[in-house]
C-alpha positions as a printed Julia matrix, in Angstrom:
337×3 Matrix{Float64}:
 175.75  23.16  133.05
 178.3   22.13  135.65
 181.24  23.19  133.43
 179.55  26.46  132.64
 179.07  27.17  136.38
 182.79  26.3   136.85
 183.92  28.71  134.1
 181.8   31.53  135.41
 182.89  30.97  139.01
 186.54  30.91  138.02
 186.25  34.0   135.97
 184.38  35.87  138.71
 186.53  34.44  141.53
 183.57  33.18  143.44
 182.21  29.69  144.34
 179.92  27.77  142.07
 177.22  28.01  144.7
 177.37  31.8   144.53
 177.03  31.69  140.72
 174.0   29.45  141.14
 172.37  31.83  143.62
 172.86  34.82  141.31
 171.49  32.94  138.25
 168.45  31.8   140.19
 167.78  35.23  141.65
 168.29  34.04  145.22
 168.92  36.66  148.03
 171.96  36.75  150.27
 174.54  37.82  147.58
 176.35  41.21  147.84
 175.59  43.53  145.01
 179.26  43.8   143.96
 179.52  39.95  143.83
 176.27  39.78  141.79
 177.57  42.32  139.32
 180.89  40.39  139.05
 179.06  37.12  138.2
 176.82  38.85  135.63
 179.86  40.61  134.06
 181.55  37.24  133.74
 178.48  35.89  132.08
 178.61  38.51  129.49
 182.43  38.33  129.02
 182.29  34.59  128.51
 179.56  34.9   125.96
 176.73  33.15  127.88
 173.12  34.41  127.69
 171.82  35.85  130.84
 168.47  34.26  132.16
 165.64  36.45  130.93
 164.95  37.93  134.31
 168.58  39.08  134.65
 169.06  40.62  131.18
 169.76  44.27  130.94
 166.55  46.16  130.51
 166.06  48.85  127.88
 165.91  52.11  129.73
 163.84  50.43  132.47
 160.82  50.26  130.28
 157.46  48.92  131.63
 154.67  48.06  129.11
 151.12  49.23  129.94
 148.42  47.66  127.85
 144.94  49.26  128.05
 141.79  49.11  125.95
 140.64  51.98  123.79
 140.87  55.41  125.42
 137.34  56.6   124.51
 136.11  55.28  127.9
 137.52  57.85  130.4
 138.24  55.18  133.07
 141.12  53.72  131.07
 143.02  57.0   130.76
 142.4   57.42  134.45
 144.15  54.06  135.12
 146.89  54.83  132.71
 147.78  58.25  134.19
 147.98  56.98  137.75
 150.07  53.93  136.72
 152.4   56.06  134.53
 152.97  58.52  137.4
 153.65  55.77  139.86
 156.17  54.13  137.61
 157.94  57.37  136.83
 158.42  57.91  140.58
 160.4   54.63  140.68
 162.48  55.63  137.58
 160.6   53.41  135.11
 159.46  54.62  131.8
 155.99  53.48  130.77
 155.22  52.46  127.29
 151.42  52.95  126.62
 149.93  50.41  124.29
 146.24  51.07  123.28
 144.16  48.43  121.83
 141.45  49.49  119.36
 138.95  47.48  117.22
 140.79  46.6   114.08
 144.07  47.99  115.36
 147.19  46.43  116.85
 146.4   43.23  118.82
 147.52  42.66  122.39
 149.94  39.88  121.23
 151.55  42.25  118.69
 152.15  44.88  121.39
 153.68  42.35  123.7
 156.08  41.14  121.03
 157.13  44.74  120.45
 157.66  45.25  124.17
 159.76  42.11  124.42
 161.84  43.16  121.53
 162.6   46.28  123.5
 163.59  44.38  126.64
 160.92  45.75  128.96
 161.23  44.94  132.63
 157.55  43.95  132.92
 154.02  44.49  131.69
 150.82  45.74  133.35
 147.58  44.72  131.69
 144.31  46.61  132.37
 141.14  44.82  131.14
 143.24  42.86  128.69
 142.64  39.55  127.0
 142.99  37.93  130.43
 139.45  39.28  131.2
 137.96  37.2   128.43
 137.04  33.73  129.49
 137.23  32.44  125.81
 140.92  33.47  125.5
 143.78  31.13  125.8
 145.95  31.81  128.9
 148.98  30.37  127.18
 150.01  33.86  126.0
 150.53  34.7   129.75
 151.93  31.45  130.84
 154.51  31.69  128.1
 155.57  35.14  129.38
 155.98  33.89  132.91
 158.01  30.91  131.71
 160.34  33.44  130.1
 160.6   35.15  133.38
 158.73  38.31  132.38
 156.97  39.9   135.35
 153.3   40.79  134.7
 150.35  42.07  136.72
 146.76  41.78  135.56
 144.07  44.36  136.41
 140.28  43.73  136.25
 140.02  40.28  134.96
 140.94  36.89  136.5
 142.15  33.59  134.83
 143.08  30.75  137.14
 146.37  29.2   136.48
 148.3   32.24  135.41
 151.32  32.73  137.59
 150.78  36.42  138.43
 149.08  38.86  140.82
 145.61  40.04  139.92
 144.07  43.38  140.95
 140.22  43.54  140.71
 137.3   45.65  141.58
 134.61  43.91  143.67
 131.87  43.64  140.99
 129.45  41.69  143.19
 129.63  44.36  145.87
 129.16  47.01  143.14
 125.79  45.58  142.25
 124.75  45.26  145.86
 125.56  48.94  146.46
 123.55  50.1   143.42
 120.62  47.93  143.97
 120.25  48.61  147.6
 120.2   52.36  146.78
 117.48  51.91  144.1
 115.34  49.53  146.29
 115.54  52.12  149.19
 114.03  54.67  146.71
 111.16  52.38  146.07
 112.19  50.84  142.79
 111.22  47.15  142.26
 111.6   46.69  138.53
 115.29  47.43  137.97
 117.17  46.48  134.79
 120.81  45.79  134.21
 122.57  47.12  131.15
 125.86  45.35  130.57
 128.4   44.3   127.99
 129.23  40.97  126.41
 129.18  38.15  129.03
 132.4   36.59  128.02
 134.29  39.03  130.22
 134.95  38.23  133.9
 133.79  41.55  135.24
 130.53  41.18  133.33
 130.01  37.67  134.53
 130.6   38.74  138.15
 128.25  41.84  137.8
 125.47  39.66  136.46
 126.04  37.19  139.34
 125.92  40.05  141.77
 122.83  41.53  140.19
 121.0   38.16  140.44
 122.03  37.73  144.09
 120.95  41.28  145.08
 117.59  41.11  143.29
 116.95  37.81  145.06
 118.1   39.08  148.47
 116.49  42.54  148.27
 113.24  41.91  146.39
 112.87  38.1   146.5
 113.06  37.94  142.65
 114.81  34.93  141.16
 113.7   35.11  137.54
 115.34  38.3   136.31
 116.67  37.11  132.87
 114.36  39.47  130.96
 115.75  42.43  132.88
 119.38  41.87  131.8
 120.38  43.52  128.53
 123.76  42.57  127.09
 124.85  45.08  124.52
 128.19  47.02  124.18
 130.09  49.16  126.61
 129.32  52.39  124.81
 126.84  55.22  124.69
 125.12  53.47  121.84
 124.98  50.17  123.8
 123.44  51.99  126.79
 120.89  53.77  124.55
 119.79  50.37  123.1
 119.59  48.7   126.52
 117.78  51.64  128.04
 115.11  51.7   125.39
 114.47  47.94  125.76
 114.29  48.2   129.5
 111.82  51.08  129.26
 109.63  48.94  126.98
 109.7   46.29  129.72
 108.3   48.58  132.29
 111.49  49.15  134.2
 111.75  52.36  136.42
 115.54  52.15  136.93
 118.71  50.71  135.44
 122.15  49.83  136.69
 124.69  50.26  133.85
 128.08  48.53  133.33
 129.87  51.76  132.59
 129.31  55.44  132.79
 129.16  55.65  128.99
 126.31  53.15  128.94
 124.56  55.2   131.62
 124.76  58.38  129.49
 123.19  56.37  126.59
 120.44  55.16  128.89
 119.64  58.8   129.8
 119.5   59.61  126.12
 117.01  56.77  125.54
 114.86  57.97  128.42
 114.64  61.51  127.03
 113.97  60.36  123.6
 110.91  58.59  125.03
 109.73  61.97  126.45
 110.51  61.0   130.09
 112.73  62.65  132.7
 115.72  61.5   134.78
 115.3   60.86  137.62
 111.56  61.81  137.99
 110.37  59.03  135.68
 113.45  56.76  135.39
 116.57  56.38  137.55
 120.05  55.65  136.08
 123.13  54.32  137.89
 126.47  54.41  136.2
 129.69  52.46  136.85
 133.31  53.73  137.16
 132.91  57.35  138.25
 134.91  58.44  135.31
 136.45  61.95  135.19
 133.92  64.66  134.51
 130.9   62.37  135.09
 129.88  64.61  138.02
 129.28  67.39  135.57
 126.8   65.6   133.21
 123.16  66.51  133.03
 122.04  65.31  135.43
 125.13  64.65  137.49
 125.44  60.85  137.38
 124.9   58.52  140.39
 127.52  55.86  139.9
 129.65  53.17  141.48
 133.22  54.4   141.91
 135.99  52.06  141.26
 139.03  52.4   143.59
 141.17  53.42  140.56
 143.9   55.15  142.59
 144.34  52.33  145.01
 144.16  49.65  142.35
 146.59  51.33  140.01
 149.08  51.91  142.79
 148.7   48.36  143.98
 149.34  47.08  140.51
 152.57  49.1   140.31
 153.75  47.89  143.65
 153.12  44.29  142.73
 155.06  44.72  139.46
 157.97  46.34  141.12
 158.14  43.48  143.6
 158.13  41.08  140.65
 160.88  42.97  138.9
 163.08  43.03  142.0
 162.71  39.25  142.44
 160.46  39.53  145.48
 157.41  37.84  144.0
 154.08  39.23  145.08
 151.75  36.61  146.66
 149.8   34.71  144.03
 146.28  35.92  144.78
 143.52  38.11  143.46
 143.46  41.44  145.38
 139.84  42.6   145.41
 139.1   46.34  146.16
 135.85  47.62  147.58
 133.95  50.09  145.4
 131.9   53.08  146.62
 128.48  54.4   145.68
 128.52  58.09  144.73
 124.91  59.44  144.89
 124.23  62.43  142.62
 121.07  63.58  140.74
 120.31  60.77  138.23
 118.47  58.67  140.79
 115.3   59.51  142.7
 112.12  57.93  144.16
 110.3   55.49  142.0
 107.39  57.03  140.09
 105.27  54.02  141.34
 105.97  54.67  144.96
């Protein structure tokens, strides 16, 4: 390595210390000097460190789940717009059941020399996944930012919605309307946001209603209209008068189950969604929901990635954003009040 530094320093007409600073991404080197060192690196046939390689058209990978849930296109649109403002070209990679896996997308992105990758609700949100796929990327010097999901030990900034606060907002609203038997319709509990929502639901049911044993009021299905329909029907059979759902799509399914039972929303049964997806205010009835701070979260993810790309690493922490309860017409007074 010493001889290599000497060769590069001699070719660029700078000191070995300056070469070392450039190769290690240290500040305090003039841009012209930095370019001279990198040019010498190329001319002499040495590989640049991965973080210093020329990027392909300043591409940034954006990996999101399926786009049938409107919240993911909302994230994608804001992230893409913010990246474009900074002259980066986003490459949208959409995961679908039975389709291209996240790891395959990542390899494709790496082959194209992307400057970094933003993950929205990716494998990092699954507590059963192996974090090695992310630690390997960081060891290669690839900047990454992870949205809505946390995995300790990954060297990257995390951007998350406050799922515990979300449950407190929704349940406080329903309890104030006189509801005491409130169900939770949620997705598979191997995902970090689901685990946190369940924890928040338990805590709020205990704090607001003094109920500790609420296991029978938690329905784990799928994050879909069909999943919400199934959960809603089960909770109706258990005598619930309200439900908090893990997504707006689930909430629409719960409303469908209520109507199939010959009941009305909100007169007989109240429904709270989650996300405040686009167009959800125009459903029948307009949906009361917990709004994620999508704009702020998406922009924060882009800022963090740009800092990583520029070599000014964002602090290693989870940035948690406060949600907002949006009250519309799908919640009303408990029929037992």
